[in-house]
C-alpha positions as CSV (number, residue, x, y, z in Angstrom):
1,M,99.2,121.6,94.8
2,R,99.4,118.9,97.5
3,A,95.8,120.3,99.0
4,R,94.0,120.3,95.2
5,F,95.1,116.6,95.0
6,W,93.7,115.5,98.8
7,I,90.5,117.3,98.1
8,Q,89.6,115.8,94.8
9,S,90.6,112.9,96.2
10,I,88.5,112.7,99.0
11,V,85.3,114.5,96.5
12,I,85.4,111.0,94.3
13,F,85.9,108.8,97.1
14,I,82.5,110.3,99.0
15,F,80.7,110.2,95.8
16,I,81.4,107.0,94.7
17,T,81.3,105.7,98.3
18,L,77.2,107.2,98.4
19,L,76.3,106.2,95.1
20,D,77.2,102.9,96.2
21,Q,75.2,103.2,99.1
22,T,72.4,104.6,97.8
23,S,72.0,102.4,94.9
24,K,72.5,99.4,98.0
25,Y,69.4,101.4,99.9
26,F,67.2,101.5,96.5
27,I,67.1,97.9,96.1
28,E,67.1,96.6,99.6
29,N,63.7,98.8,99.5
30,L,61.7,97.5,96.5
31,S,60.5,94.8,98.9
32,I,61.2,91.9,96.4
33,S,62.5,88.2,97.6
34,D,66.1,87.4,97.1
35,G,67.3,85.9,93.6
36,Q,63.9,87.5,92.0
37,P,65.1,89.3,89.1
38,L,63.8,93.1,88.1
39,L,65.4,93.1,84.8
40,S,66.8,90.7,82.6
41,L,69.0,91.3,79.9
42,G,70.2,87.8,79.1
43,W,73.8,87.8,80.1
44,L,73.2,90.6,82.6
45,E,70.4,90.4,85.3
46,I,69.3,93.1,87.9
47,A,68.0,91.2,90.9
48,Y,68.6,91.6,94.7
49,H,71.0,89.3,96.4
50,Q,72.2,89.1,99.8
51,N,75.9,88.0,100.0
52,K,78.1,86.9,102.9
53,G,80.2,86.0,100.5
54,I,83.3,88.1,98.9
55,F,83.5,89.3,95.3
56,G,81.2,87.0,93.5
57,G,79.5,84.9,95.9
58,A,82.8,83.5,97.3
59,L,83.0,81.6,100.4
60,S,79.5,82.7,101.3
61,D,79.4,78.9,102.7
62,L,81.0,80.6,106.0
63,H,79.7,81.3,109.4
64,P,77.7,84.0,109.7
65,S,79.9,85.1,112.8
66,V,82.8,84.1,110.9
67,G,82.7,85.6,107.3
68,R,81.2,89.5,109.3
69,V,84.0,89.6,111.9
70,L,86.3,88.3,109.5
71,F,86.0,90.2,105.7
72,S,85.1,93.6,107.9
73,S,88.5,92.9,109.3
74,L,90.3,91.9,106.0
75,Y,88.3,94.8,104.0
76,G,89.9,97.0,107.0
77,L,93.3,96.3,106.4
78,L,93.3,96.6,102.8
79,F,91.4,100.0,103.0
80,T,94.4,101.1,105.4
81,L,97.0,99.9,102.8
82,A,95.0,101.7,99.6
83,C,95.3,104.9,101.9
84,L,99.0,104.2,103.1
85,L,99.7,103.8,99.4
86,L,98.2,106.9,98.4
87,Y,99.8,108.6,100.9
88,F,103.7,107.3,99.6
89,L,102.7,107.5,95.9
90,E,101.5,111.2,95.7
91,P,104.5,113.0,95.1
92,K,105.0,110.7,92.7
93,K,102.7,112.0,89.3
94,L,101.0,109.1,88.6
95,P,97.4,110.2,88.1
96,K,96.4,106.1,87.1
97,L,97.5,105.0,89.9
98,H,96.2,107.8,92.7
99,W,92.5,107.2,90.7
100,G,93.0,103.7,90.6
101,I,93.6,103.5,94.7
102,V,90.9,106.2,94.7
103,L,88.2,103.3,93.0
104,Y,89.7,100.6,95.0
105,A,90.0,102.2,98.9
106,S,85.9,103.7,97.9
107,G,85.0,100.0,97.2
108,I,86.5,98.5,99.8
109,L,84.7,101.0,102.1
110,G,81.3,100.5,100.9
111,N,81.2,96.7,100.9
112,T,83.1,97.0,104.7
113,W,80.1,99.1,105.9
114,D,77.6,96.9,104.9
115,R,79.8,93.9,106.8
116,I,80.0,95.9,110.0
117,W,76.0,97.0,110.0
118,K,74.3,94.2,108.0
119,G,76.5,91.5,108.0
120,A,76.4,90.7,104.3
121,V,76.8,92.8,101.1
122,T,73.4,94.0,99.1
123,D,74.5,92.6,95.4
124,F,72.3,93.3,92.3
125,I,73.9,92.9,89.2
126,T,74.1,89.2,88.2
127,V,76.4,88.9,84.8
128,Y,76.3,85.3,83.4
129,P,79.6,84.8,81.8
130,G,79.2,82.7,78.6
131,S,76.5,79.9,78.3
132,S,76.6,79.5,82.5
133,Q,74.1,79.1,84.4
134,Q,75.8,80.3,87.1
135,G,76.2,84.2,87.7
136,M,78.3,85.9,89.6
137,A,76.7,88.9,91.8
138,I,78.5,92.4,92.4
139,N,77.4,95.8,93.1
140,L,79.0,99.4,92.3
141,A,81.1,98.7,95.2
142,D,82.8,95.2,93.5
143,L,82.9,97.6,89.5
144,A,84.6,100.3,91.7
145,M,87.7,97.3,93.3
146,A,87.7,95.9,89.9
147,F,88.5,98.8,88.3
148,G,90.5,100.4,90.5
149,I,92.9,96.9,90.8
150,I,93.1,97.1,86.4
151,T,93.9,100.5,86.6
152,I,96.4,100.2,89.4
153,S,98.2,97.2,87.4
154,F,98.4,99.5,84.3
155,S,100.0,102.2,85.9
156,L,102.5,100.0,87.2
157,I,103.2,98.4,84.2
158,A,103.1,101.5,81.9
159,D,104.6,104.2,84.3
160,Y,107.6,101.8,86.3
161,K,110.5,104.2,85.5
162,K,108.2,107.1,86.7
163,I,108.2,105.4,89.7
164,W,112.1,106.8,90.4
165,L,114.3,109.9,89.3
166,E,116.2,109.1,86.2
167,N,119.0,110.2,88.4
168,D,118.0,108.7,91.3
169,S,120.4,107.9,94.2
170,R,118.3,105.9,96.7
171,R,117.1,103.1,94.2
172,T,116.8,100.4,97.6
173,L,114.4,101.2,100.5
174,L,117.2,100.6,102.9
175,I,119.9,103.4,102.9
176,E,120.3,104.1,106.5
177,R,119.7,100.7,108.2
178,S,120.6,101.4,111.8
179,F,118.3,104.5,112.0
180,Q,115.3,103.0,109.8
181,F,115.2,99.8,111.9
182,G,115.7,101.2,114.7
183,F,112.4,104.1,113.6
184,S,110.6,101.3,112.4
185,A,110.8,99.1,115.7
186,L,109.8,102.5,118.1
187,L,106.9,102.4,115.7
188,G,106.3,98.9,116.3
189,L,106.6,99.5,120.1
190,V,103.8,101.8,120.2
191,G,101.7,99.6,118.1
192,F,102.3,96.5,120.3
193,V,101.7,98.9,123.9
194,N,98.1,99.5,122.2
195,F,97.2,96.3,121.1
196,L,98.1,95.4,125.1
197,V,95.8,98.5,126.1
198,V,92.8,97.8,123.7
199,T,93.4,93.3,124.9
200,L,93.2,94.7,128.2
201,F,90.3,97.1,127.8
202,S,88.4,94.5,125.9
203,V,89.0,91.4,127.9
204,S,87.7,93.7,131.3
205,F,84.6,94.5,129.6
206,L,83.3,91.3,128.4
207,K,83.8,89.8,131.8
208,A,82.1,92.2,133.4
209,N,79.6,92.5,130.6
210,L,79.0,88.7,130.6
211,A,79.6,87.8,133.6
212,T,75.7,88.6,135.1
213,E,72.8,86.7,137.5
214,H,72.0,85.6,134.4
215,L,75.0,83.6,132.8
216,T,76.4,81.9,135.9
217,A,75.9,78.5,134.9
218,P,78.9,76.5,134.4
219,S,77.8,75.7,130.5
220,V,77.4,79.1,129.8
221,Q,80.4,80.6,131.4
222,V,82.3,77.5,129.6
223,E,81.0,79.5,126.0
224,I,81.8,82.5,127.1
225,D,85.3,81.6,127.4
226,S,85.2,80.1,124.3
227,L,83.7,83.1,123.2
228,I,86.4,85.6,124.7
229,R,89.1,83.3,123.7
230,D,88.2,83.3,119.6
231,F,88.1,86.9,120.1
232,L,91.5,87.5,121.2
233,I,92.9,84.9,118.8
234,G,91.1,87.4,116.0
235,L,91.7,90.6,117.4
236,G,95.8,89.2,117.8
237,L,95.8,88.2,114.1
238,I,94.5,91.6,113.4
239,E,96.8,93.7,115.3
240,I,99.7,91.7,114.3
241,C,99.0,92.4,110.4
242,F,98.8,96.2,111.5
243,I,101.9,96.4,113.2
244,L,103.7,94.4,110.4
245,I,102.1,97.5,108.1
246,V,103.1,100.4,110.7
247,V,106.6,98.9,111.2
248,F,106.7,98.7,107.0
249,S,105.4,102.3,106.9
250,G,107.8,103.2,109.3
251,I,110.6,101.9,106.7
252,V,109.2,103.9,104.0
253,F,108.7,107.3,106.0
254,S,112.4,107.2,107.4
255,H,113.4,106.6,103.9
256,R,111.6,110.2,103.1
257,M,113.1,111.5,106.1
258,I,117.1,110.1,105.9
259,G,116.9,110.1,102.0
260,P,117.7,113.9,101.4
261,I,120.6,113.7,103.8
262,Y,121.9,110.4,102.7
263,A,121.9,112.0,98.5
264,F,123.4,114.9,99.8
265,E,126.3,113.0,100.8
266,R,126.5,111.0,97.8
267,F,126.7,114.3,95.6
268,I,129.2,116.1,97.9
269,E,131.5,113.0,98.0
270,E,131.3,112.8,94.2
271,L,132.1,116.7,94.0
272,L,135.2,116.0,96.0
273,S,136.1,113.3,94.1
274,R,136.4,115.2,91.2
275,S,137.6,118.0,92.8
276,S,140.8,115.8,93.8
277,S,141.3,115.0,90.5
278,V,141.9,118.4,88.8
279,S,138.6,117.5,86.4
280,T,137.0,120.5,85.0
281,E,134.0,118.3,84.1
282,P,130.3,118.9,85.4
283,P,129.0,116.3,87.7
284,K,127.4,113.3,85.5
285,N,124.3,114.0,87.7
286,E,122.9,117.6,88.9
287,F,121.7,117.4,93.1
288,R,118.1,117.3,93.0
289,L,115.3,116.2,95.8
290,K,112.3,114.3,95.0
291,R,108.9,116.3,95.6
292,A,108.0,114.6,98.6
293,D,111.3,115.2,99.9
294,H,112.0,117.8,102.9
295,F,115.6,120.2,103.4
296,K,114.7,121.7,99.8
297,S,117.1,124.3,101.2
298,L,120.2,121.3,100.3
299,E,119.6,121.6,96.5
300,K,120.5,125.5,96.6
301,L,123.7,124.2,99.0
302,A,124.8,122.3,97.1
303,A,124.7,124.6,93.8
304,M,126.7,126.9,95.8
305,I,129.3,124.4,96.8
306,E,129.5,123.1,93.2
307,K,129.9,126.6,92.0
308,R,132.6,127.1,94.8
309,L,134.5,124.0,93.8
310,R,134.6,125.0,90.2
311,N,135.6,128.4,91.2
312,P,138.3,128.6,94.1
């Protein structure tokens, strides 16, 4: 079942991404100028636009290099978050949330690819809301992201109770603080070491390739040092965000690792307390693990212990 889930997700993901890139390639090769309408339907217009900002052209007045690097990195972090959510929420049987995340991740990748290679995103669908003369230019990737956000929001509201089992004893993310914090800190340390290695490689690479005979003038060296400084600041911010994502993911991973043992302990404590009070009533909650949990043999062991305590 999990293999089928991932195969379907990857197929839909690739299809939406290729459809977005194909539509942009077709528009770009029509040899029309930026803003020239190809088809006009009143409030909707098909026209070629180079968008250096974000959704709808917002923040397009930023410096080209800043916008290119900033938005590419931002979309990369959002894509990472979407993939992690898809993994964490896969076992919960939430199809609306699942497909919403797939749509959102597909749209992110389509626009991120454009920013990395072209420095701008190709928009070709312009919507004029109401009587406004200022249109909002979007593309298929933007539509996928928008529908993804709408679907995710609807699922979080409609399927809230399905996120946890009715008899779930693990309603908090931190159930074994020392273990979970230690595990997350270890992952964060690995991420920090990776940051140091990437930083050392990047600085030495830039210095070795930019410090040539043609770039030895003091003014040029100042510009090179400024470029490297800005690069390190951006890299540091990205790595900080990534390490925070890794640390939070470690807490969730460790929750899945320690969760079955925690639930089993709670169940045994309840059985022993009821056994000591000489009660013949069955326990309030049947012991069962989540779909994503490991140690499924604990369910059979719990049933055997419960039966033995009832019939000593």
